[in-house]
N, C-alpha and C positions, 0 to 999 in steps of 0.2 A: 459229414466226416471232419469238415474244416471247424463245425462247432465244437465238436469232441476234442480235437486238439486243444483249441483254446480254453476251453473248459479244464483240461487235464493241465494246462502251462499254467492257467490261473490258480487252479487249486495247490499246484506245485509251489508257486511264488507263495501264497497265503503259509502254507506250511512251512517253508524255508523263512519266512518273514516271522512267523510264531515262535519258532525255536528259541531265537535269541532272547526274545522278550520273557519268554517262561525262564530261561535260564537267569536272567537278570532278576525277575520276581523272586526265585529261589534263593539268590544271592542276597537280594535285599531283605527277604524274610530272615535268611540266617544271621545277616549283620545286625537286624533289629533285635533279634533273639539274644545274641551276644552282648550288645550294649544293654539291653534291659538286664541281664544276668549281673552284668558288671555293675550296674546301678543299684540293683537290689544288695548286692554283696557291700557295695559302699554303704548303703542305708542301714544295713543289718548291723555293719560295724559300729554306726553310729549309736544306733539304739543299744548296743551291748557294749558300750566303752568302758563302763566300770566292769563286766566281767573281763574284757580284754586287757583292761590295765591290770586287773587283780591277776590274772595268771602270767602276763609278762613281767611283771613288777614283783610279784609275790605279795601283795598286800595284805594287811591282817585283817581281822573281821572289824575292827575299829576304825582303821582306815576308810574300809569300804562304806562302813556306816555314814562316817563324814564326808565321803565324796559324793554319796548319792544324791541329797538334795542340792548340792553344787551343780552336777550335771543337769538334772532336772530343772532347776532354776534357769541354766544355760539354753536347754533346748525348749524351753517356753519362751524364751527371750528371742531366740533366732527364729522360731516360728512367727513371733510377732514382726519382726523385722521383714521376713522374707513376704508377710502377707500384707504388709504396709505399702499401700498403693501410690501415697503421698509422697514416698521417697524416690528420689532417682536412683539408678544403678551405682553411680559412684557413691551416694549417701549411704544406701545400703553396705556396699563393701566398707566403707568406713565405720558404720556402725558393728559390722561383724567382726573388724580389725578390734576395735575397743573390747568387745564381748570377750573375744578371745584372751585379749590381755587380762581383762578383769578375772576372768576363769582361771588363766594361770596363776595369778597372784593369790587366788583362793586354794588352788590345788597344792601348790609347792609347800606351804607349810605343812601340810599334811604328810607329806613324803619325806623319807630319810634323804639324807645327802646321796646316798648312793641310788636311791629310785629315782631322786631328782634328775641325775645325770643320765640314768639310763632312758626316763622319759622324754629327756631333751634330745637324746641320740634318735629315739623312735619318731619324734617328731619332725627333726631334720630328715631322716630317711623317706617319712611321707611326703614331705614337702619338695624333695628331689625327684621322688616319682611323679608326683603331680605335673612338676614342670616339664619333666620327660614326655610325659602323657599330653601334654598340651603343646609341645614344639611342633612348629610347623603350621600352626593354627595363628590365624590373625589375632592380634592382641584387641582386645575391647579397652585396654584401659586408655589408649591413646587412639581413638579411631581417626583416620586421617580421610580428608575428603571436605 
């Protein structure tokens, strides 16, 4: 009888301890799925930047034809920077910054003044969203320690 009580108590403890683990695993899985969906959306946007800009800025077909090789070149250059293992994170950050500036310098002349202004506003909004999403996370720009 004593053995039965000990076994029942042990089984009850194991079940009770297992419930939070299962709940945590489910929560982690949901968080991972949400993060993956957000990342896919982000990457999807980058792959279809020209389509996105065409829709938002009402680009002509001629403008689209001029911008397509610019964005293809930028994509290839960004991929090369990302895959370059000889660069530090800070060096990569600087190279990406330079690449963005070079791309802007090529894109702006293709756009009308109204489109340039609209595109600038879109970029500022995206930057604000990015900063808001990164609030509360430790900065990697100035690691302390």
